[in-house]
C-alpha positions as CSV (number, residue, x, y, z in Angstrom):
1,M,104.6,63.6,85.5
2,K,106.6,61.1,87.6
3,A,107.1,62.0,91.3
4,G,110.9,61.9,90.9
5,I,110.9,64.4,88.0
6,R,108.4,66.7,89.9
7,F,110.8,66.7,92.9
8,Q,113.7,67.6,90.6
9,L,111.8,70.5,89.1
10,C,110.6,71.8,92.5
11,L,114.2,71.7,93.9
12,M,115.5,73.4,90.8
13,M,113.0,76.3,91.2
14,F,113.6,76.5,95.0
15,L,117.4,76.9,94.5
16,Q,117.0,79.3,91.5
17,F,115.1,81.8,93.5
18,F,116.8,81.1,96.9
19,I,120.0,82.3,95.1
20,W,118.4,85.5,93.8
21,G,116.5,86.4,97.0
22,G,119.6,85.6,99.1
23,W,121.7,88.5,97.9
24,F,119.6,90.9,95.8
25,V,117.3,92.1,98.6
26,T,120.2,93.2,100.8
27,L,122.4,94.5,98.0
28,G,121.6,98.2,98.6
29,T,122.3,97.8,102.3
30,F,125.6,96.1,101.7
31,L,126.8,98.6,99.1
32,G,125.9,101.6,101.1
33,N,127.2,100.4,104.5
34,N,130.1,98.2,103.6
35,L,131.5,99.5,100.3
36,G,130.6,103.2,100.8
37,A,128.6,103.3,97.5
38,S,126.6,106.4,96.6
39,G,122.9,106.2,95.6
40,G,124.0,106.5,91.9
41,E,126.5,103.7,92.3
42,I,123.8,101.5,94.0
43,G,121.5,102.3,91.1
44,M,124.2,101.1,88.7
45,A,124.5,97.9,90.6
46,F,120.8,97.2,90.6
47,A,120.6,98.2,86.9
48,T,122.8,95.2,86.0
49,Q,119.5,93.2,86.3
50,S,118.1,95.3,83.4
51,W,121.3,94.8,81.3
52,G,120.9,91.1,82.0
53,A,117.3,91.1,80.9
54,I,118.2,93.0,77.7
55,I,121.1,90.6,76.9
56,A,119.3,87.3,77.9
57,P,117.2,86.9,74.7
58,F,120.4,86.8,72.7
59,I,121.9,84.1,74.9
60,I,118.7,82.0,74.9
61,G,117.7,82.6,71.3
62,L,121.2,82.3,69.8
63,I,122.6,79.5,71.9
64,A,120.2,77.6,74.1
65,D,117.3,77.4,71.7
66,R,119.5,76.3,68.8
67,Y,122.6,74.3,69.8
68,F,122.6,72.9,73.4
69,N,120.2,71.3,75.9
70,A,118.6,73.8,78.2
71,E,119.6,71.9,81.4
72,R,123.3,71.9,80.3
73,I,123.4,75.7,79.7
74,L,121.6,76.1,83.0
75,G,124.3,74.1,84.7
76,V,127.2,76.0,83.1
77,L,125.7,79.4,83.9
78,H,125.1,78.6,87.5
79,L,128.7,77.2,87.9
80,L,130.0,80.4,86.4
81,G,127.6,82.2,88.7
82,A,129.1,80.4,91.7
83,V,132.6,81.7,90.8
84,L,131.3,85.3,90.3
85,M,129.4,85.2,93.6
86,Y,132.6,84.3,95.4
87,C,134.3,87.2,93.6
88,L,131.6,89.5,94.9
89,Y,132.2,88.1,98.4
90,T,135.9,89.1,98.2
91,A,135.4,92.5,96.6
92,T,136.6,95.4,98.8
93,D,135.3,98.5,97.0
94,F,132.6,99.4,94.4
95,A,135.1,99.6,91.6
96,S,136.1,96.0,92.0
97,F,132.5,94.9,92.8
98,Y,130.7,96.3,89.8
99,P,132.3,94.3,87.0
100,Y,131.5,91.1,88.8
101,V,127.9,91.9,89.5
102,L,127.4,92.9,85.9
103,A,128.9,89.7,84.7
104,Y,126.8,87.7,87.2
105,M,123.5,89.2,86.1
106,I,124.3,88.6,82.5
107,A,124.9,85.0,83.4
108,Y,121.9,84.8,85.8
109,M,119.0,86.4,83.9
110,P,119.0,83.9,81.1
111,T,118.5,81.1,83.7
112,L,115.1,82.5,84.5
113,A,113.9,81.4,81.0
114,L,115.9,78.2,81.1
115,V,114.3,76.8,84.3
116,N,110.9,77.5,82.7
117,S,112.0,75.7,79.5
118,V,113.2,72.7,81.5
119,S,109.9,72.6,83.5
120,F,107.6,73.0,80.4
121,G,109.5,70.3,78.6
122,Q,108.3,67.7,81.2
123,M,104.7,68.8,81.4
124,Q,101.7,67.4,79.6
125,E,99.4,70.2,80.9
126,P,101.5,73.3,81.7
127,A,98.5,75.4,82.7
128,K,97.7,73.0,85.5
129,E,101.1,71.9,86.5
130,F,103.5,74.9,86.2
131,G,102.0,76.9,89.1
132,K,102.6,74.0,91.5
133,I,106.3,73.9,90.4
134,R,106.9,77.6,90.2
135,V,105.6,78.3,93.8
136,W,108.7,76.5,95.1
137,G,110.7,79.4,93.7
138,T,108.7,81.8,95.8
139,I,109.3,79.6,98.8
140,G,113.0,79.6,98.1
141,W,113.0,83.4,98.0
142,I,111.1,83.6,101.3
143,L,113.4,81.1,103.0
144,A,116.5,82.9,101.9
145,G,115.2,86.1,103.7
146,L,114.2,84.2,106.8
147,V,117.6,82.5,107.0
148,I,119.5,85.8,106.6
149,S,117.4,87.5,109.2
150,Y,116.4,84.9,111.8
151,V,119.1,82.2,111.5
152,F,122.3,84.2,110.9
153,S,121.1,87.7,111.7
154,W,123.5,89.1,109.1
155,D,121.2,92.1,108.5
156,A,121.3,93.3,112.2
157,K,122.9,96.7,112.6
158,A,125.9,95.3,114.6
159,A,126.4,92.5,112.1
160,I,126.3,95.0,109.2
161,A,128.9,97.2,110.9
162,D,131.1,94.1,111.3
163,G,130.8,93.4,107.6
164,M,128.8,90.2,108.1
165,L,126.3,91.0,105.3
166,K,128.9,90.0,102.7
167,N,128.3,86.4,103.8
168,T,125.1,86.4,101.7
169,F,127.3,86.2,98.7
170,A,129.2,83.2,100.1
171,L,125.8,81.5,100.9
172,C,124.6,82.2,97.3
173,A,127.9,81.0,95.8
174,A,127.4,77.6,97.6
175,A,123.7,77.4,96.5
176,S,124.7,78.3,92.9
177,L,127.4,75.6,92.9
178,L,124.8,73.1,94.1
179,L,122.3,74.1,91.5
180,G,125.0,74.1,88.8
181,L,126.0,70.5,89.5
182,F,122.4,69.4,90.1
183,S,121.3,70.8,86.7
184,F,123.3,68.2,84.8
185,S,121.0,65.5,86.4
186,L,117.8,67.2,85.2
187,P,115.7,65.7,82.5
188,A,117.1,66.3,79.0
189,T,115.6,69.4,77.3
190,P,117.0,69.5,73.8
191,P,117.1,72.6,71.6
192,K,113.8,73.6,70.1
193,S,115.2,73.6,66.6
194,T,115.8,69.9,66.9
195,T,112.3,69.1,68.3
196,Q,110.3,71.0,65.8
197,S,109.4,69.7,62.4
198,G,111.4,71.2,59.5
199,N,114.4,73.5,59.7
200,E,112.5,76.7,60.7
201,K,114.4,78.8,63.3
202,S,113.5,81.9,65.0
203,S,114.8,85.2,63.7
204,L,116.6,87.6,66.0
205,G,113.6,89.9,65.7
206,Q,111.3,87.1,67.0
207,M,113.7,86.4,69.9
208,L,113.5,90.0,71.0
209,G,109.7,90.1,70.6
210,L,109.8,92.5,67.7
211,D,107.2,90.5,65.8
212,A,104.7,91.8,68.4
213,L,105.3,95.5,67.6
214,A,102.2,95.4,65.5
215,L,100.2,95.2,68.7
216,L,101.2,98.8,69.4
217,K,98.9,99.9,66.6
218,D,96.0,99.2,69.0
219,R,95.6,102.4,71.0
220,N,94.5,100.6,74.2
221,F,97.5,98.2,74.1
222,L,99.9,101.1,73.4
223,L,98.6,102.9,76.5
224,F,99.1,99.8,78.6
225,F,102.6,99.3,77.1
226,I,103.7,102.8,77.9
227,S,102.2,102.6,81.4
228,S,104.0,99.3,82.0
229,V,107.3,100.9,81.2
230,L,106.6,104.0,83.3
231,I,105.4,102.1,86.4
232,C,108.8,100.3,86.5
233,I,110.3,103.6,87.6
234,P,108.6,103.6,91.0
235,L,109.0,99.8,91.1
236,A,112.8,100.3,91.0
237,F,112.7,102.5,94.1
238,Y,111.3,99.5,96.1
239,Y,114.0,97.0,94.9
240,Q,116.8,99.5,95.4
241,N,115.8,101.3,98.6
242,A,113.4,99.2,100.7
243,N,116.0,97.1,102.6
244,P,118.4,100.0,103.2
245,F,115.5,102.2,104.3
246,L,114.2,99.6,106.8
247,T,117.7,98.9,108.1
248,E,118.6,102.5,108.5
249,I,115.5,103.5,110.5
250,G,116.1,100.6,112.9
251,V,113.7,97.9,111.8
252,E,114.9,94.6,113.2
253,N,115.2,91.5,110.9
254,A,114.3,93.7,107.9
255,T,115.1,91.1,105.3
256,G,112.9,88.5,107.0
257,K,110.0,91.0,107.3
258,M,110.3,91.8,103.6
259,T,109.4,88.2,102.8
260,L,105.8,89.2,103.7
261,G,105.8,90.6,100.2
262,Q,106.3,87.2,98.6
263,V,103.7,85.6,100.9
264,S,101.3,88.2,99.8
265,E,102.2,87.6,96.2
266,V,101.2,84.0,96.5
267,L,97.9,84.9,98.2
268,F,96.8,87.6,95.7
269,M,97.8,85.4,92.8
270,L,94.9,83.2,93.8
271,A,92.5,86.1,94.0
272,L,93.5,87.6,90.7
273,P,91.4,85.5,88.3
274,V,88.3,86.1,90.3
275,F,89.0,89.9,90.4
276,L,89.7,90.1,86.7
277,Q,86.4,88.2,85.9
278,R,84.3,90.3,88.2
279,F,85.7,93.8,87.8
280,G,87.5,93.7,84.5
281,L,91.0,94.5,83.3
282,K,91.0,98.3,83.8
283,L,90.0,98.3,87.4
284,T,92.4,95.5,88.1
285,L,95.3,97.4,86.6
286,L,94.2,100.6,88.4
287,V,94.1,98.8,91.8
288,G,97.7,97.6,91.1
289,M,98.9,101.1,90.3
290,G,97.0,102.6,93.2
291,A,98.7,100.1,95.5
292,W,102.1,101.5,94.5
293,V,100.9,105.0,95.5
294,L,99.6,103.7,98.9
295,R,102.7,101.6,99.6
296,Y,105.1,104.6,99.2
297,V,102.9,106.9,101.2
298,L,103.0,104.3,104.0
299,F,106.8,104.1,103.7
300,A,107.0,107.9,103.8
301,Y,105.1,108.3,107.1
302,G,105.8,105.0,108.8
303,D,108.6,104.3,111.3
304,A,110.1,101.6,113.4
305,G,108.1,102.5,116.5
306,S,104.5,103.3,116.8
307,A,103.9,103.4,113.0
308,M,105.6,100.0,112.4
309,A,102.2,98.6,111.1
310,M,102.3,101.1,108.3
311,L,105.6,99.7,107.1
312,L,104.4,96.1,107.3
313,V,101.2,96.9,105.4
314,G,103.4,98.7,102.8
315,I,105.5,95.5,102.4
316,A,102.5,93.2,102.3
317,L,101.0,95.4,99.4
318,H,103.6,93.8,97.2
319,G,101.2,91.1,96.2
320,I,98.7,93.6,94.8
321,C,101.4,95.8,93.3
322,Y,102.9,93.0,91.4
323,D,100.1,90.6,90.7
324,F,97.3,93.1,89.8
325,F,99.5,95.0,87.4
326,F,102.2,92.9,86.0
327,V,100.6,89.4,86.1
328,S,97.2,90.7,84.8
329,G,99.2,92.6,82.2
330,Q,100.8,89.4,81.1
331,I,97.3,87.8,80.8
332,Y,96.1,90.9,78.8
333,T,99.1,90.7,76.5
334,N,98.5,87.0,75.9
335,A,94.8,87.7,75.1
336,K,95.7,90.5,72.6
337,A,98.4,88.6,70.7
338,S,97.7,86.3,67.9
339,D,98.6,82.6,68.3
340,N,101.9,83.0,66.4
341,T,103.0,86.1,68.3
342,K,102.1,85.3,71.9
343,S,105.7,84.4,72.9
344,A,107.0,87.4,71.0
345,A,104.5,89.7,72.8
346,Q,105.6,88.4,76.2
347,G,109.2,88.9,75.2
348,L,108.5,92.5,74.1
349,I,106.8,93.3,77.4
350,T,109.7,91.8,79.4
351,L,112.3,93.6,77.4
352,A,110.5,96.9,77.8
353,T,109.8,96.6,81.5
354,Y,112.6,94.7,83.2
355,G,115.0,95.9,80.6
356,V,114.3,99.5,79.6
357,G,111.8,100.6,82.3
358,M,113.8,99.3,85.2
359,L,117.1,100.6,83.7
360,V,115.7,104.1,83.8
361,G,114.0,103.5,87.1
362,F,117.2,102.5,88.9
363,W,119.0,105.5,87.5
364,V,116.2,107.8,88.7
365,A,116.1,106.1,92.1
366,G,119.9,106.6,92.5
367,Q,119.7,110.3,91.7
368,I,116.8,110.9,94.1
369,T,118.4,109.0,96.9
370,D,121.7,110.9,96.5
371,R,119.8,114.2,96.6
372,F,118.3,113.5,100.0
373,A,121.4,111.8,101.5
374,G,123.3,113.4,104.4
375,Q,125.8,112.6,107.1
376,G,123.1,111.5,109.5
377,G,121.4,109.3,106.9
378,H,118.7,109.9,104.4
379,D,115.5,112.0,104.3
380,W,113.4,108.9,103.5
381,Q,110.1,110.7,103.7
382,Q,111.1,112.9,100.7
383,I,112.6,110.0,98.9
384,W,109.5,107.9,99.1
385,L,107.1,110.7,98.1
386,Y,108.8,110.9,94.7
387,P,107.8,107.4,93.5
388,A,104.4,107.9,95.2
389,G,103.8,111.0,93.2
390,F,105.0,109.5,90.0
391,A,102.8,106.4,90.4
392,A,99.8,108.7,91.1
393,V,100.4,110.6,87.9
394,I,100.5,107.3,85.9
395,F,97.3,106.2,87.7
396,V,95.4,109.4,86.7
397,L,96.6,109.3,83.1
398,F,95.7,105.6,82.8
399,L,92.3,106.2,84.4
400,F,91.2,108.7,81.9
401,S,92.8,107.3,78.7
402,F,92.4,103.5,78.9
403,K,89.2,101.9,77.9
404,N,88.1,98.8,79.8
405,E,88.4,95.4,78.2
406,Q,87.3,92.0,79.3
407,V,90.0,89.3,79.1
408,A,89.9,85.6,79.8
409,S,92.0,85.1,83.0
410,H,92.7,81.4,82.2
411,E,94.6,82.1,79.0
């Protein structure tokens, strides 16, 4: 790959995740403090991610994969996203905010697959090259949090009270505009249907991963599949409540400190292949689920004073929580699927977890958060013990029902 193209792909990934990390992390804090949203309404806003994940295969499969170059669709969606981000910046109440965030996530979620398509289209050896490109997305997410916390201090209590947190939407609108325009300069990535031999096109069922449903006949994979959906319920608590929780209890530069989770994600990604090979799939998945339990217990009993270290460890556990369950799960899915259903199997897992699982999770998190909300704030200890208990139940059920399998971590 030429150095110029590599630079383009790295910048594309950087901006793609800078945009997401620049507003999504602080969304709950903004809605609760500046728009007076309830826990249920905040859950609705976060659930737009799930609706976007559910609708994305239709957009990619029916449009991008058949009729238009991926980089052009990417550009159009990010230009539309820039307009919608500005609309979010100007919204004054939840009723006017929600339609825009729903429309934005329907436009944004397909771009996650499109940036991958553009990247893979330029690679001779994706297994070796993609990680070096994708890591710039994580760097973009980290930098967004650091800029918000340490450069502009928009997440400080006084700044939140002054309504400064809405500036995250203006920042991301500008970044989305930049990426939208930049996308049209990216290397051409024509529709798959024009690059494959013959006139074979994917069916709607293949786009949604339904061809992989046969995998569920395997008892072990079915248990993994169900566990993946269920573990998304406690996962939703973190996305929805972590930043509002840290801000409310007085943690300074909460958004910046939360980037520890992404740093940890990169580090544990390097350790994952070794762990899988040495200890096997079952223990790896159990460590991931156990980390969710530990994280929420630490959140329940930590504070912004003498127990601050408990909160930081809880944030840093993100790498184990995500990599050891979700990434190892993707590796397992790839190993179990046949050659002609590997993509369908990954699509099915994504639809079930980020679509259905997180959709249920955000609703549950909203209900629990409202239950323990009061005029003086939230009873965060009780709120965090719910996902801790739920993850513990999944852990125990998985421990006694799933049989260990050895998978090749390089697949």
